[in-house]
PyMOL Python script that loads the backbone (N, CA, C, O; Angstrom):
from pymol import cmd

cmd.read_pdbstr("""\
ATOM      1  N   UNK A   1      20.412 -16.954  13.825  1.00  0.00           N
ATOM      2  CA  UNK A   1      19.226 -16.385  13.569  1.00  0.00           C
ATOM      3  C   UNK A   1      18.604 -17.183  12.462  1.00  0.00           C
ATOM      4  O   UNK A   1      19.346 -17.396  11.503  1.00  0.00           O
ATOM      5  N   UNK A   2      17.330 -17.689  12.405  1.00  0.00           N
ATOM      6  CA  UNK A   2      16.754 -18.338  11.316  1.00  0.00           C
ATOM      7  C   UNK A   2      16.649 -17.064  10.106  1.00  0.00           C
ATOM      8  O   UNK A   2      16.964 -15.895  10.329  1.00  0.00           O
ATOM      9  N   UNK A   3      16.245 -17.479   9.074  1.00  0.00           N
ATOM     10  CA  UNK A   3      15.998 -16.587   8.098  1.00  0.00           C
ATOM     11  C   UNK A   3      14.541 -16.113   8.205  1.00  0.00           C
ATOM     12  O   UNK A   3      14.423 -14.890   8.134  1.00  0.00           O
ATOM     13  N   UNK A   4      13.439 -16.793   8.357  1.00  0.00           N
ATOM     14  CA  UNK A   4      12.681 -16.382   8.929  1.00  0.00           C
ATOM     15  C   UNK A   4      12.053 -15.358   9.892  1.00  0.00           C
ATOM     16  O   UNK A   4      11.135 -14.540   9.829  1.00  0.00           O
ATOM     17  N   UNK A   5      13.174 -15.861  11.044  1.00  0.00           N
ATOM     18  CA  UNK A   5      13.373 -14.952  12.200  1.00  0.00           C
ATOM     19  C   UNK A   5      13.758 -13.330  11.715  1.00  0.00           C
ATOM     20  O   UNK A   5      13.175 -12.353  12.185  1.00  0.00           O
ATOM     21  N   UNK A   6      14.932 -13.244  10.611  1.00  0.00           N
ATOM     22  CA  UNK A   6      15.525 -12.465   9.854  1.00  0.00           C
ATOM     23  C   UNK A   6      14.544 -11.682   9.154  1.00  0.00           C
ATOM     24  O   UNK A   6      14.317 -10.479   9.281  1.00  0.00           O
ATOM     25  N   UNK A   7      14.126 -12.318   8.581  1.00  0.00           N
ATOM     26  CA  UNK A   7      12.724 -11.664   7.574  1.00  0.00           C
ATOM     27  C   UNK A   7      11.841 -10.833   8.556  1.00  0.00           C
ATOM     28  O   UNK A   7      11.713  -9.618   8.406  1.00  0.00           O
ATOM     29  N   UNK A   8      11.147 -11.623   9.713  1.00  0.00           N
ATOM     30  CA  UNK A   8      10.494 -10.931  10.570  1.00  0.00           C
ATOM     31  C   UNK A   8      10.761  -9.606  11.428  1.00  0.00           C
ATOM     32  O   UNK A   8      10.035  -8.667  11.753  1.00  0.00           O
ATOM     33  N   UNK A   9      11.779  -9.845  11.603  1.00  0.00           N
ATOM     34  CA  UNK A   9      12.525  -9.019  12.114  1.00  0.00           C
ATOM     35  C   UNK A   9      12.816  -7.299  11.280  1.00  0.00           C
ATOM     36  O   UNK A   9      12.552  -6.158  11.660  1.00  0.00           O
ATOM     37  N   UNK A  10      13.359  -7.753  10.233  1.00  0.00           N
ATOM     38  CA  UNK A  10      13.264  -6.759   9.298  1.00  0.00           C
ATOM     39  C   UNK A  10      12.019  -5.646   9.111  1.00  0.00           C
ATOM     40  O   UNK A  10      12.114  -4.419   9.097  1.00  0.00           O
ATOM     41  N   UNK A  11      10.884  -6.437   8.979  1.00  0.00           N
ATOM     42  CA  UNK A  11       9.559  -6.385   8.861  1.00  0.00           C
ATOM     43  C   UNK A  11       9.322  -5.789   9.990  1.00  0.00           C
ATOM     44  O   UNK A  11       8.498  -4.876   9.926  1.00  0.00           O
ATOM     45  N   UNK A  12       9.755  -6.000  10.945  1.00  0.00           N
ATOM     46  CA  UNK A  12       9.072  -5.278  12.021  1.00  0.00           C
ATOM     47  C   UNK A  12      10.000  -3.847  12.179  1.00  0.00           C
ATOM     48  O   UNK A  12       9.411  -2.874  12.651  1.00  0.00           O
ATOM     49  N   UNK A  13      11.333  -3.708  11.823  1.00  0.00           N
ATOM     50  CA  UNK A  13      11.813  -2.526  11.677  1.00  0.00           C
ATOM     51  C   UNK A  13      11.073  -1.463  10.421  1.00  0.00           C
ATOM     52  O   UNK A  13      11.109  -0.235  10.497  1.00  0.00           O
ATOM     53  N   UNK A  14      10.691  -1.910   9.763  1.00  0.00           N
ATOM     54  CA  UNK A  14       9.900  -1.345   8.586  1.00  0.00           C
ATOM     55  C   UNK A  14       9.118  -0.890   9.064  1.00  0.00           C
ATOM     56  O   UNK A  14       9.135   0.339   9.117  1.00  0.00           O
ATOM     57  N   UNK A  15       7.863  -1.721   9.750  1.00  0.00           N
ATOM     58  CA  UNK A  15       6.525  -1.140  10.169  1.00  0.00           C
ATOM     59  C   UNK A  15       6.741  -0.308  11.461  1.00  0.00           C
ATOM     60  O   UNK A  15       5.750   0.316  11.840  1.00  0.00           O
ATOM     61  N   UNK A  16       7.994  -0.184  12.279  1.00  0.00           N
ATOM     62  CA  UNK A  16       8.052   1.017  13.206  1.00  0.00           C
ATOM     63  C   UNK A  16       8.607   2.033  12.320  1.00  0.00           C
ATOM     64  O   UNK A  16       8.207   3.134  12.699  1.00  0.00           O
ATOM     65  N   UNK A  17       9.440   2.130  11.192  1.00  0.00           N
ATOM     66  CA  UNK A  17       9.807   3.227  10.627  1.00  0.00           C
ATOM     67  C   UNK A  17       8.615   4.012   9.972  1.00  0.00           C
ATOM     68  O   UNK A  17       8.640   5.242   9.927  1.00  0.00           O
ATOM     69  N   UNK A  18       7.466   3.205   9.415  1.00  0.00           N
ATOM     70  CA  UNK A  18       6.499   3.630   8.705  1.00  0.00           C
ATOM     71  C   UNK A  18       5.645   4.214   9.960  1.00  0.00           C
ATOM     72  O   UNK A  18       5.532   5.435  10.069  1.00  0.00           O
ATOM     73  N   UNK A  19       5.177   3.534  10.697  1.00  0.00           N
ATOM     74  CA  UNK A  19       4.941   4.286  11.816  1.00  0.00           C
ATOM     75  C   UNK A  19       5.048   5.497  12.507  1.00  0.00           C
ATOM     76  O   UNK A  19       4.062   6.070  12.971  1.00  0.00           O
ATOM     77  N   UNK A  20       6.238   5.935  12.606  1.00  0.00           N
ATOM     78  CA  UNK A  20       6.788   6.712  12.905  1.00  0.00           C
ATOM     79  C   UNK A  20       6.532   7.894  12.148  1.00  0.00           C
ATOM     80  O   UNK A  20       6.267   8.994  12.633  1.00  0.00           O
ATOM     81  N   UNK A  21       6.654   7.520  10.521  1.00  0.00           N
ATOM     82  CA  UNK A  21       6.133   8.890   9.306  1.00  0.00           C
ATOM     83  C   UNK A  21       5.112   8.750   9.288  1.00  0.00           C
ATOM     84  O   UNK A  21       4.584   9.599   8.569  1.00  0.00           O
ATOM     85  N   UNK A  22       4.236   7.894   9.841  1.00  0.00           N
ATOM     86  CA  UNK A  22       2.469   8.050   9.850  1.00  0.00           C
ATOM     87  C   UNK A  22       2.346   9.333  11.161  1.00  0.00           C
ATOM     88  O   UNK A  22       1.828  10.404  10.845  1.00  0.00           O
ATOM     89  N   UNK A  23       2.653   9.209  12.039  1.00  0.00           N
ATOM     90  CA  UNK A  23       2.603  10.034  13.091  1.00  0.00           C
ATOM     91  C   UNK A  23       3.055  11.983  12.698  1.00  0.00           C
ATOM     92  O   UNK A  23       2.505  13.038  13.016  1.00  0.00           O
ATOM     93  N   UNK A  24       4.242  11.666  11.920  1.00  0.00           N
ATOM     94  CA  UNK A  24       4.854  12.818  12.050  1.00  0.00           C
ATOM     95  C   UNK A  24       4.222  13.411  10.625  1.00  0.00           C
ATOM     96  O   UNK A  24       4.256  14.634  10.486  1.00  0.00           O
ATOM     97  N   UNK A  25       3.698  12.669   9.654  1.00  0.00           N
ATOM     98  CA  UNK A  25       3.276  13.530   8.499  1.00  0.00           C
ATOM     99  C   UNK A  25       2.096  12.827   8.026  1.00  0.00           C
ATOM    100  O   UNK A  25       2.030  12.646   6.810  1.00  0.00           O
ATOM    101  N   UNK A  26       1.172  12.406   8.744  1.00  0.00           N
ATOM    102  CA  UNK A  26      -0.382  11.839   8.279  1.00  0.00           C
ATOM    103  C   UNK A  26      -0.360  10.185   7.883  1.00  0.00           C
ATOM    104  O   UNK A  26       0.548   9.364   8.011  1.00  0.00           O
ATOM    105  N   UNK A  27      -1.453  10.072   7.459  1.00  0.00           N
ATOM    106  CA  UNK A  27      -1.890   8.805   7.052  1.00  0.00           C
ATOM    107  C   UNK A  27      -2.971   9.048   6.000  1.00  0.00           C
ATOM    108  O   UNK A  27      -3.947   9.751   6.259  1.00  0.00           O
ATOM    109  N   UNK A  28      -2.773   8.394   4.669  1.00  0.00           N
ATOM    110  CA  UNK A  28      -3.904   8.146   4.184  1.00  0.00           C
ATOM    111  C   UNK A  28      -3.938   8.879   2.938  1.00  0.00           C
ATOM    112  O   UNK A  28      -2.871   8.846   2.325  1.00  0.00           O
ATOM    113  N   UNK A  29      -4.803   9.481   2.440  1.00  0.00           N
ATOM    114  CA  UNK A  29      -4.528  10.456   1.254  1.00  0.00           C
ATOM    115  C   UNK A  29      -4.197  11.787   1.262  1.00  0.00           C
ATOM    116  O   UNK A  29      -4.027  12.510   0.280  1.00  0.00           O
ATOM    117  N   UNK A  30      -4.109  12.089   2.497  1.00  0.00           N
ATOM    118  CA  UNK A  30      -4.013  13.413   3.403  1.00  0.00           C
ATOM    119  C   UNK A  30      -2.159  13.287   3.660  1.00  0.00           C
ATOM    120  O   UNK A  30      -1.516  14.335   3.719  1.00  0.00           O
ATOM    121  N   UNK A  31      -1.589  12.200   3.767  1.00  0.00           N
ATOM    122  CA  UNK A  31      -0.438  12.168   4.079  1.00  0.00           C
ATOM    123  C   UNK A  31       0.858  12.960   3.350  1.00  0.00           C
ATOM    124  O   UNK A  31       1.012  12.548   2.201  1.00  0.00           O
ATOM    125  N   UNK A  32       1.718  13.882   3.699  1.00  0.00           N
ATOM    126  CA  UNK A  32       2.675  14.391   2.911  1.00  0.00           C
ATOM    127  C   UNK A  32       3.757  13.331   2.297  1.00  0.00           C
ATOM    128  O   UNK A  32       4.087  12.236   2.753  1.00  0.00           O
ATOM    129  N   UNK A  33       4.209  14.005   1.107  1.00  0.00           N
ATOM    130  CA  UNK A  33       4.849  12.990   0.232  1.00  0.00           C
ATOM    131  C   UNK A  33       6.094  13.981   0.462  1.00  0.00           C
ATOM    132  O   UNK A  33       6.146  15.137   0.042  1.00  0.00           O
ATOM    133  N   UNK A  34       7.282  13.191   1.350  1.00  0.00           N
ATOM    134  CA  UNK A  34       8.568  13.922   1.717  1.00  0.00           C
ATOM    135  C   UNK A  34       9.393  12.938   1.371  1.00  0.00           C
ATOM    136  O   UNK A  34       9.134  11.735   1.385  1.00  0.00           O
ATOM    137  N   UNK A  35      10.874  13.708   0.909  1.00  0.00           N
ATOM    138  CA  UNK A  35      12.196  12.561   0.798  1.00  0.00           C
ATOM    139  C   UNK A  35      12.234  11.516   1.538  1.00  0.00           C
ATOM    140  O   UNK A  35      12.488  10.416   1.048  1.00  0.00           O
ATOM    141  N   UNK A  36      11.952  11.711   3.024  1.00  0.00           N
ATOM    142  CA  UNK A  36      11.827  10.496   4.057  1.00  0.00           C
ATOM    143  C   UNK A  36      10.651   9.290   3.352  1.00  0.00           C
ATOM    144  O   UNK A  36      10.718   8.081   3.577  1.00  0.00           O
ATOM    145  N   UNK A  37       9.731   9.876   2.581  1.00  0.00           N
ATOM    146  CA  UNK A  37       8.909   8.915   2.339  1.00  0.00           C
ATOM    147  C   UNK A  37       9.171   7.964   0.952  1.00  0.00           C
ATOM    148  O   UNK A  37       8.803   6.836   0.620  1.00  0.00           O
ATOM    149  N   UNK A  38       9.843   8.819   0.441  1.00  0.00           N
ATOM    150  CA  UNK A  38      10.689   7.909  -1.139  1.00  0.00           C
ATOM    151  C   UNK A  38      11.743   7.196  -0.213  1.00  0.00           C
ATOM    152  O   UNK A  38      11.617   5.988  -0.408  1.00  0.00           O
ATOM    153  N   UNK A  39      12.695   7.430   0.680  1.00  0.00           N
ATOM    154  CA  UNK A  39      13.446   6.723   1.249  1.00  0.00           C
ATOM    155  C   UNK A  39      13.168   5.162   1.916  1.00  0.00           C
ATOM    156  O   UNK A  39      13.889   4.164   1.917  1.00  0.00           O
ATOM    157  N   UNK A  40      11.840   5.395   2.464  1.00  0.00           N
ATOM    158  CA  UNK A  40      11.062   4.508   2.949  1.00  0.00           C
ATOM    159  C   UNK A  40      10.406   3.644   1.892  1.00  0.00           C
ATOM    160  O   UNK A  40       9.968   2.552   2.256  1.00  0.00           O
ATOM    161  N   UNK A  41      10.310   3.937   0.867  1.00  0.00           N
ATOM    162  CA  UNK A  41       9.849   3.329   0.141  1.00  0.00           C
ATOM    163  C   UNK A  41      10.842   2.285  -0.660  1.00  0.00           C
ATOM    164  O   UNK A  41      10.641   1.079  -0.807  1.00  0.00           O
ATOM    165  N   UNK A  42      11.869   2.985  -1.100  1.00  0.00           N
ATOM    166  CA  UNK A  42      12.867   2.542  -1.212  1.00  0.00           C
ATOM    167  C   UNK A  42      13.558   1.092  -0.632  1.00  0.00           C
ATOM    168  O   UNK A  42      13.849   0.124  -1.334  1.00  0.00           O
ATOM    169  N   UNK A  43      13.778   1.234   1.144  1.00  0.00           N
ATOM    170  CA  UNK A  43      13.695   0.491   1.679  1.00  0.00           C
ATOM    171  C   UNK A  43      13.009  -0.592   1.925  1.00  0.00           C
ATOM    172  O   UNK A  43      13.351  -1.587   2.563  1.00  0.00           O
ATOM    173  N   UNK A  44      11.523  -0.240   1.122  1.00  0.00           N
ATOM    174  CA  UNK A  44      10.776  -1.565   1.092  1.00  0.00           C
ATOM    175  C   UNK A  44       9.735  -1.324   1.932  1.00  0.00           C
ATOM    176  O   UNK A  44      10.009  -0.740   2.981  1.00  0.00           O
ATOM    177  N   UNK A  45       8.547  -1.649   1.711  1.00  0.00           N
ATOM    178  CA  UNK A  45       7.094  -1.456   1.917  1.00  0.00           C
ATOM    179  C   UNK A  45       7.135  -2.883   2.991  1.00  0.00           C
ATOM    180  O   UNK A  45       7.887  -3.789   2.632  1.00  0.00           O
ATOM    181  N   UNK A  46       6.331  -3.078   4.295  1.00  0.00           N
ATOM    182  CA  UNK A  46       6.125  -3.819   5.030  1.00  0.00           C
ATOM    183  C   UNK A  46       5.315  -4.390   4.499  1.00  0.00           C
ATOM    184  O   UNK A  46       4.730  -3.703   3.661  1.00  0.00           O
ATOM    185  N   UNK A  47       4.864  -5.712   4.622  1.00  0.00           N
ATOM    186  CA  UNK A  47       3.784  -6.238   3.993  1.00  0.00           C
ATOM    187  C   UNK A  47       2.595  -5.865   4.569  1.00  0.00           C
ATOM    188  O   UNK A  47       1.610  -5.905   3.833  1.00  0.00           O
ATOM    189  N   UNK A  48       2.427  -5.467   5.858  1.00  0.00           N
ATOM    190  CA  UNK A  48       1.188  -5.125   6.407  1.00  0.00           C
ATOM    191  C   UNK A  48       0.355  -3.666   5.978  1.00  0.00           C
ATOM    192  O   UNK A  48      -0.828  -3.353   6.114  1.00  0.00           O
ATOM    193  N   UNK A  49       1.662  -2.848   5.336  1.00  0.00           N
ATOM    194  CA  UNK A  49       1.097  -1.542   4.904  1.00  0.00           C
ATOM    195  C   UNK A  49       1.258  -1.434   3.439  1.00  0.00           C
ATOM    196  O   UNK A  49       1.259  -0.357   2.843  1.00  0.00           O
ATOM    197  N   UNK A  50       1.396  -2.607   2.873  1.00  0.00           N
ATOM    198  CA  UNK A  50       1.760  -2.518   1.408  1.00  0.00           C
ATOM    199  C   UNK A  50       0.304  -2.311   0.519  1.00  0.00           C
ATOM    200  O   UNK A  50       0.265  -1.498  -0.404  1.00  0.00           O
ATOM    201  N   UNK A  51      -0.570  -2.918   0.799  1.00  0.00           N
ATOM    202  CA  UNK A  51      -1.907  -2.552  -0.007  1.00  0.00           C
ATOM    203  C   UNK A  51      -2.267  -1.006   0.231  1.00  0.00           C
ATOM    204  O   UNK A  51      -2.525  -0.313  -0.753  1.00  0.00           O
ATOM    205  N   UNK A  52      -2.281  -0.652   1.060  1.00  0.00           N
ATOM    206  CA  UNK A  52      -2.563   0.720   1.710  1.00  0.00           C
ATOM    207  C   UNK A  52      -2.109   1.420   0.907  1.00  0.00           C
ATOM    208  O   UNK A  52      -2.827   2.050   0.130  1.00  0.00           O
ATOM    209  N   UNK A  53      -0.685   1.490   0.895  1.00  0.00           N
ATOM    210  CA  UNK A  53       0.520   2.158   0.270  1.00  0.00           C
ATOM    211  C   UNK A  53       0.192   2.621  -0.998  1.00  0.00           C
ATOM    212  O   UNK A  53      -0.123   3.739  -1.406  1.00  0.00           O
ATOM    213  N   UNK A  54       0.373   1.170  -1.730  1.00  0.00           N
ATOM    214  CA  UNK A  54       0.201   1.073  -3.079  1.00  0.00           C
ATOM    215  C   UNK A  54      -1.098   1.982  -3.466  1.00  0.00           C
ATOM    216  O   UNK A  54      -1.123   2.875  -4.313  1.00  0.00           O
ATOM    217  N   UNK A  55      -2.228   1.514  -2.594  1.00  0.00           N
ATOM    218  CA  UNK A  55      -3.607   2.243  -2.918  1.00  0.00           C
ATOM    219  C   UNK A  55      -3.376   3.921  -3.519  1.00  0.00           C
ATOM    220  O   UNK A  55      -3.653   4.475  -4.583  1.00  0.00           O
ATOM    221  N   UNK A  56      -2.702   4.386  -2.193  1.00  0.00           N
ATOM    222  CA  UNK A  56      -2.810   5.897  -1.955  1.00  0.00           C
ATOM    223  C   UNK A  56      -1.827   6.346  -3.353  1.00  0.00           C
ATOM    224  O   UNK A  56      -2.194   7.108  -4.247  1.00  0.00           O
ATOM    225  N   UNK A  57      -0.471   5.637  -3.259  1.00  0.00           N
ATOM    226  CA  UNK A  57       0.575   6.738  -4.157  1.00  0.00           C
ATOM    227  C   UNK A  57      -0.058   6.355  -5.476  1.00  0.00           C
ATOM    228  O   UNK A  57       0.435   7.051  -6.364  1.00  0.00           O
ATOM    229  N   UNK A  58      -0.648   5.806  -5.778  1.00  0.00           N
ATOM    230  CA  UNK A  58      -0.722   4.566  -7.223  1.00  0.00           C
ATOM    231  C   UNK A  58      -1.932   5.453  -7.623  1.00  0.00           C
ATOM    232  O   UNK A  58      -2.118   5.437  -8.840  1.00  0.00           O
ATOM    233  N   UNK A  59      -2.768   6.191  -6.951  1.00  0.00           N
ATOM    234  CA  UNK A  59      -4.056   7.188  -7.072  1.00  0.00           C
ATOM    235  C   UNK A  59      -4.936   6.216  -7.081  1.00  0.00           C
ATOM    236  O   UNK A  59      -5.959   6.671  -7.592  1.00  0.00           O
ATOM    237  N   UNK A  60      -5.094   4.998  -6.755  1.00  0.00           N
ATOM    238  CA  UNK A  60      -5.972   3.937  -7.732  1.00  0.00           C
ATOM    239  C   UNK A  60      -7.248   4.283  -6.234  1.00  0.00           C
ATOM    240  O   UNK A  60      -8.429   3.948  -6.325  1.00  0.00           O
ATOM    241  N   UNK A  61      -6.619   5.036  -4.887  1.00  0.00           N
ATOM    242  CA  UNK A  61      -7.906   5.325  -3.980  1.00  0.00           C
ATOM    243  C   UNK A  61      -8.664   6.292  -4.465  1.00  0.00           C
ATOM    244  O   UNK A  61      -9.862   6.253  -4.185  1.00  0.00           O
ATOM    245  N   UNK A  62      -8.383   6.892  -4.924  1.00  0.00           N
ATOM    246  CA  UNK A  62      -8.677   8.327  -5.591  1.00  0.00           C
ATOM    247  C   UNK A  62     -10.107   7.652  -6.983  1.00  0.00           C
ATOM    248  O   UNK A  62     -11.337   7.704  -6.986  1.00  0.00           O
ATOM    249  N   UNK A  63      -9.034   7.064  -8.004  1.00  0.00           N
ATOM    250  CA  UNK A  63      -9.849   6.538  -9.088  1.00  0.00           C
ATOM    251  C   UNK A  63     -11.249   5.752  -8.694  1.00  0.00           C
ATOM    252  O   UNK A  63     -12.331   5.921  -9.256  1.00  0.00           O
ATOM    253  N   UNK A  64     -10.909   4.634  -7.332  1.00  0.00           N
ATOM    254  CA  UNK A  64     -12.004   3.870  -6.963  1.00  0.00           C
ATOM    255  C   UNK A  64     -13.206   4.630  -6.719  1.00  0.00           C
ATOM    256  O   UNK A  64     -14.323   4.154  -6.923  1.00  0.00           O
ATOM    257  N   UNK A  65     -12.948   6.153  -6.159  1.00  0.00           N
ATOM    258  CA  UNK A  65     -13.749   6.962  -5.307  1.00  0.00           C
ATOM    259  C   UNK A  65     -14.873   7.362  -6.340  1.00  0.00           C
ATOM    260  O   UNK A  65     -16.062   7.047  -6.288  1.00  0.00           O
ATOM    261  N   UNK A  66     -14.044   8.346  -7.564  1.00  0.00           N
ATOM    262  CA  UNK A  66     -14.377   9.112  -8.482  1.00  0.00           C
ATOM    263  C   UNK A  66     -15.252   7.797  -9.096  1.00  0.00           C
ATOM    264  O   UNK A  66     -16.447   8.064  -8.973  1.00  0.00           O
ATOM    265  N   UNK A  67     -15.100   6.765  -9.577  1.00  0.00           N
ATOM    266  CA  UNK A  67     -15.821   5.723  -9.849  1.00  0.00           C
ATOM    267  C   UNK A  67     -16.365   4.808  -9.575  1.00  0.00           C
ATOM    268  O   UNK A  67     -16.118   3.706 -10.064  1.00  0.00           O
ATOM    269  N   UNK A  68     -17.298   5.048  -8.670  1.00  0.00           N
ATOM    270  CA  UNK A  68     -17.574   3.836  -7.723  1.00  0.00           C
ATOM    271  C   UNK A  68     -18.405   2.701  -8.184  1.00  0.00           C
ATOM    272  O   UNK A  68     -19.447   2.937  -8.796  1.00  0.00           O
ATOM    273  N   UNK A  69     -17.935   1.193  -7.880  1.00  0.00           N
ATOM    274  CA  UNK A  69     -18.859   0.279  -8.754  1.00  0.00           C
ATOM    275  C   UNK A  69     -18.539   0.023 -10.254  1.00  0.00           C
ATOM    276  O   UNK A  69     -19.259  -0.671 -10.972  1.00  0.00           O
ATOM    277  N   UNK A  70     -17.460   0.608 -10.650  1.00  0.00           N
ATOM    278  CA  UNK A  70     -16.960   0.346 -12.105  1.00  0.00           C
ATOM    279  C   UNK A  70     -16.195  -1.077 -11.836  1.00  0.00           C
ATOM    280  O   UNK A  70     -16.289  -1.976 -12.672  1.00  0.00           O
ATOM    281  N   UNK A  71     -15.697  -1.187 -11.051  1.00  0.00           N
ATOM    282  CA  UNK A  71     -14.492  -2.282 -11.235  1.00  0.00           C
ATOM    283  C   UNK A  71     -15.385  -3.453 -10.999  1.00  0.00           C
ATOM    284  O   UNK A  71     -14.966  -4.541 -11.393  1.00  0.00           O
ATOM    285  N   UNK A  72     -16.736  -3.390 -10.324  1.00  0.00           N
ATOM    286  CA  UNK A  72     -17.574  -4.579  -9.775  1.00  0.00           C
ATOM    287  C   UNK A  72     -18.431  -4.552 -10.970  1.00  0.00           C
ATOM    288  O   UNK A  72     -18.935  -5.649 -11.208  1.00  0.00           O
ATOM    289  N   UNK A  73     -18.776  -3.498 -11.887  1.00  0.00           N
ATOM    290  CA  UNK A  73     -19.368  -3.665 -12.937  1.00  0.00           C
ATOM    291  C   UNK A  73     -18.623  -4.642 -13.997  1.00  0.00           C
ATOM    292  O   UNK A  73     -19.190  -5.550 -14.604  1.00  0.00           O
ATOM    293  N   UNK A  74     -17.549  -4.370 -14.087  1.00  0.00           N
ATOM    294  CA  UNK A  74     -16.789  -5.143 -14.918  1.00  0.00           C
ATOM    295  C   UNK A  74     -16.349  -6.406 -14.860  1.00  0.00           C
ATOM    296  O   UNK A  74     -15.763  -6.997 -15.767  1.00  0.00           O
ATOM    297  N   UNK A  75     -16.645  -6.857 -13.725  1.00  0.00           N
ATOM    298  CA  UNK A  75     -16.263  -8.219 -12.874  1.00  0.00           C
ATOM    299  C   UNK A  75     -17.925  -8.832 -13.270  1.00  0.00           C
ATOM    300  O   UNK A  75     -17.998  -9.857 -13.948  1.00  0.00           O
ATOM    301  N   UNK A  76     -18.977  -8.262 -12.886  1.00  0.00           N
ATOM    302  CA  UNK A  76     -19.852  -8.520 -13.277  1.00  0.00           C
ATOM    303  C   UNK A  76     -20.508  -9.256 -14.667  1.00  0.00           C
ATOM    304  O   UNK A  76     -21.238 -10.245 -14.739  1.00  0.00           O
ATOM    305  N   UNK A  77     -19.918  -8.315 -15.828  1.00  0.00           N
ATOM    306  CA  UNK A  77     -20.232  -8.285 -16.941  1.00  0.00           C
ATOM    307  C   UNK A  77     -19.245  -9.312 -17.437  1.00  0.00           C
ATOM    308  O   UNK A  77     -19.307  -9.613 -18.629  1.00  0.00           O
ATOM    309  N   UNK A  78     -18.178  -9.989 -16.531  1.00  0.00           N
ATOM    310  CA  UNK A  78     -16.981 -10.745 -17.217  1.00  0.00           C
ATOM    311  C   UNK A  78     -17.213 -12.385 -16.859  1.00  0.00           C
ATOM    312  O   UNK A  78     -16.744 -13.378 -17.415  1.00  0.00           O
ATOM    313  N   UNK A  79     -18.368 -12.226 -15.399  1.00  0.00           N
ATOM    314  CA  UNK A  79     -18.461 -13.578 -15.047  1.00  0.00           C
ATOM    315  C   UNK A  79     -19.199 -14.536 -15.947  1.00  0.00           C
ATOM    316  O   UNK A  79     -20.190 -14.468 -16.674  1.00  0.00           O
ATOM    317  N   UNK A  80     -18.112 -15.674 -15.528  1.00  0.00           N
ATOM    318  CA  UNK A  80     -18.690 -16.740 -16.422  1.00  0.00           C
ATOM    319  C   UNK A  80     -17.603 -16.903 -17.923  1.00  0.00           C
ATOM    320  O   UNK A  80     -17.313 -17.986 -18.433  1.00  0.00           O
ATOM    321  N   UNK A  81     -17.322 -16.087 -18.221  1.00  0.00           N
ATOM    322  CA  UNK A  81     -16.968 -15.996 -19.757  1.00  0.00           C
ATOM    323  C   UNK A  81     -15.150 -16.299 -19.434  1.00  0.00           C
ATOM    324  O   UNK A  81     -14.466 -16.100 -18.430  1.00  0.00           O
ATOM    325  N   UNK A  82     -14.909 -16.711 -20.436  1.00  0.00           N
ATOM    326  CA  UNK A  82     -13.179 -17.141 -20.476  1.00  0.00           C
ATOM    327  C   UNK A  82     -12.792 -16.406 -21.013  1.00  0.00           C
ATOM    328  O   UNK A  82     -13.438 -15.725 -21.809  1.00  0.00           O
ATOM    329  N   UNK A  83     -11.378 -16.262 -20.718  1.00  0.00           N
ATOM    330  CA  UNK A  83     -10.333 -15.182 -21.155  1.00  0.00           C
ATOM    331  C   UNK A  83      -8.803 -15.705 -20.903  1.00  0.00           C
ATOM    332  O   UNK A  83      -8.474 -16.420 -19.956  1.00  0.00           O
ATOM    333  N   UNK A  84      -8.087 -15.306 -21.738  1.00  0.00           N
ATOM    334  CA  UNK A  84      -6.857 -15.587 -21.571  1.00  0.00           C
ATOM    335  C   UNK A  84      -6.184 -14.524 -20.784  1.00  0.00           C
ATOM    336  O   UNK A  84      -4.986 -14.618 -20.518  1.00  0.00           O
TER     337      UNK A  84
END
""", "prot")
cmd.dss("prot")
cmd.show_as("cartoon", "prot")
cmd.util.cbc("prot")
cmd.orient("prot")
């Protein structure tokens, strides 16, 4: 088995495990955080779910909802300016 095939197979297994977890414990900000969740995170979050999971577990999704437009306003203020 080629390395790329091996990586794709691992990603497929992780996606399946997360799908089962979502079915059992919900998906999104309302999902339950369980010992199984920690185990899944330690095994690795599949690339296809990484952004979603990061937004939820970091709390960024709540911050964005509470401060709608804040990030865009920062970008707008910095547009065209040089920064290190």
